[in-house]
C-alpha positions in Angstrom: 23.8 -2.1 -43.6 24.2 0.7 -41.0 26.2 2.7 -43.6 23.4 2.2 -46.1 20.8 3.6 -43.7 23.1 6.6 -43.1 23.5 7.1 -46.8 19.8 7.0 -47.4 19.2 9.6 -44.6 21.9 11.8 -46.0 20.1 12.0 -49.4 16.6 11.9 -48.0 13.8 14.3 -48.9 14.1 15.8 -45.5 17.8 16.6 -46.0 17.0 18.5 -49.2 14.1 20.3 -47.5 16.3 21.3 -44.6 19.0 22.6 -47.1 16.3 24.6 -48.9 15.1 26.0 -45.6 18.6 27.2 -44.7 19.2 28.6 -48.2 15.9 30.5 -48.1 16.9 32.2 -44.9 20.4 33.0 -46.2 19.0 34.6 -49.3 16.6 36.7 -47.3 18.7 38.1 -44.4 16.9 39.8 -41.5 18.6 42.7 -39.6 18.3 41.3 -36.1 20.0 44.4 -34.7 16.9 46.5 -35.5 14.8 44.0 -33.6 17.1 44.3 -30.6 17.5 48.1 -30.7 13.8 48.6 -30.1 14.0 46.9 -26.7 14.4 48.5 -23.3 17.5 46.7 -22.3 17.6 48.2 -18.8 14.2 46.6 -18.0 15.2 43.3 -19.4 18.4 43.3 -17.3 16.1 43.5 -14.2 13.9 40.6 -15.2 15.5 38.0 -12.9 15.3 40.4 -10.0 11.6 40.7 -10.6 11.1 37.1 -11.6 13.6 34.8 -9.8 14.0 31.2 -10.9 11.5 28.7 -9.6 12.9 25.6 -7.9 13.6 22.9 -10.4 13.0 25.2 -13.4 14.8 23.7 -16.5 17.7 25.7 -17.8 16.2 25.8 -21.3 13.3 27.9 -19.9 15.6 30.9 -19.2 13.6 33.1 -21.5 15.5 36.3 -20.5 18.2 35.3 -23.0 16.9 37.8 -25.5 19.4 37.4 -28.3 19.0 33.6 -28.3 15.2 33.7 -28.4 15.1 36.5 -31.0 17.3 34.4 -33.3 15.1 31.3 -32.8 11.9 33.1 -33.5 13.3 35.0 -36.6 14.0 31.5 -38.0 10.5 30.3 -37.1 9.0 33.3 -38.9 11.3 32.9 -41.9 10.4 29.3 -42.3 6.8 30.4 -42.7 7.8 33.2 -45.1 6.4 35.8 -42.6 9.3 38.1 -43.4 8.1 38.2 -47.0 4.4 38.1 -46.6 1.8 40.9 -46.7 0.3 41.8 -43.3 -1.4 38.8 -41.7 -3.4 38.2 -38.6 -1.5 35.8 -36.4 -2.5 33.9 -33.3 0.2 32.2 -31.2 -1.2 29.5 -28.9 1.0 29.0 -25.8 2.7 32.3 -26.5 5.0 32.0 -23.6 7.4 35.0 -23.3 6.1 36.5 -26.6 9.2 36.5 -28.7 7.5 34.9 -31.8 4.8 37.6 -31.6 7.3 40.3 -31.3 9.2 39.1 -34.4 5.9 38.8 -36.3 4.9 42.3 -35.2 8.2 43.6 -36.4 7.5 42.2 -39.9 4.2 44.1 -39.9 1.7 41.5 -38.8 -1.3 41.9 -36.5 -0.6 39.6 -33.6 -2.3 38.1 -30.6 -1.1 35.6 -28.0 -3.0 33.1 -25.9 -1.6 31.5 -22.8 -2.0 30.8 -19.1 -0.8 33.4 -16.6 1.0 30.9 -14.4 4.5 32.3 -15.0 5.3 35.9 -13.9 8.4 35.9 -16.2 6.1 35.4 -19.3 3.7 38.0 -18.1 6.5 40.6 -17.6 8.3 39.7 -20.9 5.2 40.1 -23.0 4.6 43.5 -21.4 8.2 44.6 -22.2 7.9 43.3 -25.8 4.6 45.2 -26.2 2.6 42.2 -27.6 -1.0 41.6 -26.7 -2.3 38.3 -25.2 -5.4 36.8 -23.9 -5.2 34.7 -20.7 -6.7 31.2 -20.8 -5.9 27.5 -21.0 -6.2 24.9 -23.7 -8.0 21.9 -22.5 -8.9 18.6 -24.1 -12.4 18.3 -25.6 -13.1 22.0 -24.8 -13.4 24.8 -27.4 -11.1 27.8 -27.1 -12.7 31.1 -26.0 -13.8 33.7 -28.5 -10.6 35.5 -29.6 -12.1 38.2 -31.8 -12.3 36.7 -35.2 -10.3 34.6 -37.6 -6.6 34.4 -38.4 -4.4 33.8 -41.4 -2.0 31.8 -39.2 -2.5 30.0 -35.9 0.8 28.7 -34.5 1.9 26.8 -31.5 5.6 26.1 -30.7 7.1 23.7 -28.2 3.6 22.3 -27.5 2.9 20.9 -24.1 -0.8 21.5 -23.7 -1.5 18.0 -25.0 0.1 16.4 -21.9 -2.1 15.0 -19.2 -0.4 15.1 -15.8 3.4 15.1 -15.6 5.7 14.7 -18.6 7.3 11.5 -17.2 3.9 9.9 -16.9 3.6 9.9 -20.7 -0.1 10.4 -20.8 -1.3 12.5 -23.8 -4.3 13.5 -25.7 -5.9 10.8 -27.8 -6.4 11.2 -31.5 -10.1 12.1 -30.7 -8.8 14.9 -28.5 -6.6 16.2 -31.4 -9.5 15.9 -33.8 -11.7 18.0 -31.6 -9.0 20.7 -31.2 -8.2 20.8 -35.0 -11.9 21.0 -35.9 -12.4 23.9 -33.5 -9.4 25.8 -34.9 -10.6 25.2 -38.5 -14.2 26.1 -37.9 -13.7 29.1 -35.7 -10.2 30.6 -36.1 -8.9 30.0 -39.6 -9.6 32.2 -42.5 -10.4 30.5 -45.9 -6.7 30.2 -46.8 -5.5 30.1 -43.1 -2.8 27.7 -41.8 -2.4 25.9 -38.5 1.2 25.2 -37.5 1.9 22.7 -34.6 5.5 22.4 -33.6 6.2 19.6 -31.1 8.9 18.8 -28.6 10.7 15.5 -28.9 9.8 12.8 -26.5 11.8 12.1 -23.3 13.9 9.4 -25.1 14.7 11.9 -27.9 12.4 10.3 -30.5 9.9 12.2 -32.6 6.5 13.2 -31.3 5.0 11.5 -34.4 4.6 7.9 -33.5 3.4 5.8 -36.4 -0.2 6.2 -35.1 0.0 9.9 -34.7 1.7 10.4 -38.0 -1.1 8.4 -39.7 -3.7 10.5 -37.9 -2.2 13.9 -38.8 -1.7 12.9 -42.5 -5.3 11.8 -42.6 -6.1 15.3 -41.3 -4.4 16.8 -44.3 -1.2 17.8 -42.5 2.1 18.4 -44.2 4.7 17.0 -41.8 8.3 18.2 -41.7 10.6 17.2 -38.8 8.8 18.3 -35.6 6.1 20.3 -37.4 2.7 19.6 -38.7 1.1 22.2 -41.0 -2.6 22.0 -41.6 -5.0 24.1 -43.7 -8.7 24.9 -43.2 -9.6 22.4 -45.8 -8.4 18.9 -44.7 -8.3 17.7 -48.4 -5.7 20.3 -49.4 -2.2 20.3 -47.9 -0.9 23.8 -47.2 2.7 24.8 -47.7 5.4 26.1 -45.4 6.7 28.3 -48.2 5.4 29.7 -51.4 7.6 27.6 -53.7 4.9 25.7 -55.6 7.2 23.0 -57.0 8.8 22.0 -53.6 7.3 19.1 -51.6 8.0 18.6 -47.9 5.7 15.8 -46.7 
């Protein structure tokens, strides 16, 4: 029985989608060296002198590892076909250190970040990367501030703004909170063919963010769900696509 489940997983739709994702990246290589050559390495080497670790800071949050985060964000951009798209206007919610925006800017897009100003490392890194950001906080049942128009893509990676209190408390936004947030993005920030990408962290036990209740909610909102990601369009009755391949399904 256990072998049967493993076999089904091996030949699942998600496995084929993942293989297609890797093939698409491989057939459209990105010269990461050019991305790295444009950086002031002497300033990045001084980051930890200027921004020492905070007590208890998780190791994964060591965002001065430039090569690692450039690689991660090149893949994120490629999975949305941003390396092959005409110039787009892109908003990154929870922009953090700014690497996703930097990669998108390299591909010729007009970018803007939105995040708090709690971490001096993020503030310094975005300055070194030369990416613009607006300082603010995403809060439940509260509209975002005016960010200067509408966007072709609104993205949020490693989302944590939906958590209420500490992570270990496990208190999160309700579906009503998510509906308010999605409606606000759709009405005020997405262009007619715009997309909203939400990429979630796994839960503390390693399980998916998408509990049965949340999966049902996001699907009802017109989301296309793939692994940790939910992709939504402006029109909830039309599922957007991660890629341009019209015949390939990923939900």
